[in-house]
Kinemage of the C-alpha trace (Angstrom):
@kinemage 1
@onewidth
@group {chain A} dominant
@subgroup {mainchain}
@vectorlist {calphas} color= white
{ca met a 1} P 76.888 149.232 104.441
{ca his a 2} L 76.997 152.769 105.786
{ca gly a 3} L 78.188 155.872 104.042
{ca lys a 4} L 77.376 159.143 102.409
{ca val a 5} L 74.739 159.956 99.820
{ca ser a 6} L 74.113 162.609 97.021
{ca ser a 7} L 71.352 162.886 94.344
{ca phe a 8} L 71.452 162.554 90.704
{ca gly a 9} L 69.390 162.332 87.691
{ca gly a 10} L 66.391 164.158 86.096
{ca pro a 11} L 66.169 167.211 83.896
{ca asn a 12} L 67.378 169.679 86.498
{ca asp a 13} L 70.609 167.895 87.619
{ca pro a 14} L 73.430 170.388 86.972
{ca cys a 15} L 76.228 167.879 87.144
{ca leu a 16} L 75.072 165.772 84.020
{ca gly a 17} L 75.769 166.377 80.515
{ca asn a 18} L 72.879 166.423 78.198
{ca asp a 19} L 73.849 163.182 76.622
{ca glu a 20} L 75.242 161.371 79.707
{ca gly a 21} L 73.853 157.763 79.818
{ca leu a 22} L 73.373 155.073 82.386
{ca ala a 23} L 75.484 152.047 82.943
{ca leu a 24} L 72.638 149.634 83.194
{ca tyr a 25} L 70.020 150.963 80.901
{ca his a 26} L 69.958 152.688 77.448
{ca arg a 27} L 68.619 156.046 78.629
{ca arg a 28} L 69.870 159.403 79.349
{ca cys a 29} L 70.352 160.482 83.023
{ca lys a 30} L 68.428 163.691 82.290
{ca asp a 31} L 65.445 161.555 81.280
{ca leu a 32} L 64.921 160.014 84.613
{ca asp a 33} L 61.912 161.082 86.481
{ca pro a 34} L 63.398 162.718 89.651
{ca asp a 35} L 60.199 161.654 91.721
{ca cys a 36} L 60.861 157.928 91.221
{ca phe a 37} L 62.975 155.815 93.434
{ca tyr a 38} L 66.261 154.973 91.688
{ca cys a 39} L 69.913 154.899 92.580
{ca ala a 40} L 73.477 154.656 91.342
{ca val a 41} L 75.550 152.246 93.429
{ca arg a 42} L 79.111 153.638 93.806
{ca met a 43} L 81.018 150.384 93.965
{ca lys a 44} L 82.135 147.760 91.364
{ca tyr a 45} L 79.994 144.902 90.541
{ca glu a 46} L 82.707 142.420 91.491
{ca leu a 47} L 83.086 143.775 94.979
{ca ile a 48} L 79.412 142.900 95.702
{ca thr a 49} L 78.628 139.829 93.543
{ca gly a 50} L 82.076 138.316 93.479
{ca met a 51} L 81.567 137.847 89.673
{ca pro a 52} L 83.423 139.568 86.835
{ca asp a 53} L 81.917 142.791 85.753
{ca lys a 54} L 79.856 141.486 82.823
{ca glu a 55} L 78.146 138.723 84.968
{ca gly a 56} L 77.825 141.148 88.037
{ca lys a 57} L 76.350 143.810 85.790
{ca ala a 58} L 73.497 141.266 84.785
{ca val a 59} L 72.908 140.459 88.474
{ca phe a 60} L 72.574 144.133 89.399
{ca gln a 61} L 70.252 144.825 86.437
{ca asn a 62} L 67.989 141.978 86.610
{ca his a 63} L 68.025 140.661 90.217
{ca leu a 64} L 68.806 143.397 92.890
{ca ala a 65} L 67.412 146.529 94.424
{ca val a 66} L 68.801 148.665 97.260
{ca lys a 67} L 66.930 149.429 100.408
{ca val a 68} L 68.236 152.891 101.617
{ca thr a 69} L 67.638 153.941 105.197
{ca asn a 70} L 68.121 157.337 106.894
{ca pro a 71} L 69.825 156.279 110.246
{ca val a 72} L 68.539 159.564 111.860
{ca asn a 73} L 64.762 159.092 111.407
{ca arg a 74} L 64.739 155.252 110.337
{ca lys a 75} L 62.804 156.170 107.063
{ca ser a 76} L 63.530 153.600 104.343
{ca val a 77} L 62.651 153.179 100.613
{ca thr a 78} L 63.524 150.598 98.009
{ca cys a 79} L 65.250 151.955 94.983
{ca ser a 80} L 65.925 150.417 91.465
{ca ile a 81} L 69.567 150.367 90.542
{ca val a 82} L 70.102 152.206 87.281
{ca asp a 83} L 73.643 153.188 87.295
{ca trp a 84} L 77.088 152.347 88.976
{ca gly a 85} L 80.541 153.565 89.468
{ca pro a 86} L 83.027 155.110 89.606
{ca gly a 87} L 83.656 153.093 92.674
{ca ile a 88} L 83.594 154.321 96.159
{ca leu a 89} L 85.057 157.759 96.366
{ca lys a 90} L 83.474 160.086 98.767
{ca arg a 91} L 79.988 158.550 98.646
{ca ile a 92} L 78.562 154.965 98.449
{ca ile a 93} L 75.438 155.882 96.574
{ca asp a 94} L 73.647 158.533 94.627
{ca val a 95} L 69.888 158.491 94.737
{ca ser a 96} L 67.087 160.283 92.882
{ca pro a 97} L 65.783 163.640 94.231
{ca gly a 98} L 62.596 161.878 95.178
{ca val a 99} L 64.362 159.544 97.505
{ca met a 100} L 66.299 162.406 99.089
{ca lys a 101} L 62.972 164.198 99.791
{ca ala a 102} L 61.211 160.938 101.151
{ca leu a 103} L 64.081 160.182 103.475
{ca asp a 104} L 64.644 163.861 104.537
{ca leu a 105} L 68.331 163.693 103.205
{ca asn a 106} L 70.731 166.351 102.252
{ca thr a 107} L 73.932 165.708 100.161
{ca asp a 108} L 76.749 164.155 102.190
{ca asp a 109} L 74.295 162.897 104.957
{ca ser a 110} L 74.956 159.357 105.930
{ca val a 111} L 72.745 156.496 104.918
{ca asp a 112} L 72.482 152.721 105.471
{ca ile a 113} L 72.234 150.590 102.335
{ca glu a 114} L 71.283 146.966 101.758
{ca leu a 115} L 71.266 145.083 98.536
{ca ile a 116} L 67.958 143.128 98.156
{ca ala a 117} L 66.151 140.932 95.729
{ca lys a 118} L 64.036 143.031 93.268
{ca pro a 119} L 60.292 142.656 94.218
{ca gly a 120} L 58.848 139.933 92.092
{ca val a 121} L 62.187 138.256 91.268
């Protein structure tokens, strides 16, 4: 899939409330390490897995990761999925500040994403 990207998470994210949580883990978004490679996929579980949200959520949480590629410089990283939603609006994925830096990305740049099996699963 191809679409736009933005960053999220970590203690310095100005768009997050102090108690805002993650859809897939019982943690606060502000507690995420901004240097780690994580993402929020902005599409419903059912659209990708073909399963109802409850079963699709388990697939996302336990079996999938996302390969994010900057199509301009062809740099790629693999991200853990920690959040999802609210469906595709303007962007298809939000990634950690660390991913943005590693791939030389800015908000609203285009990326290619590919769902892959989590390493070791």
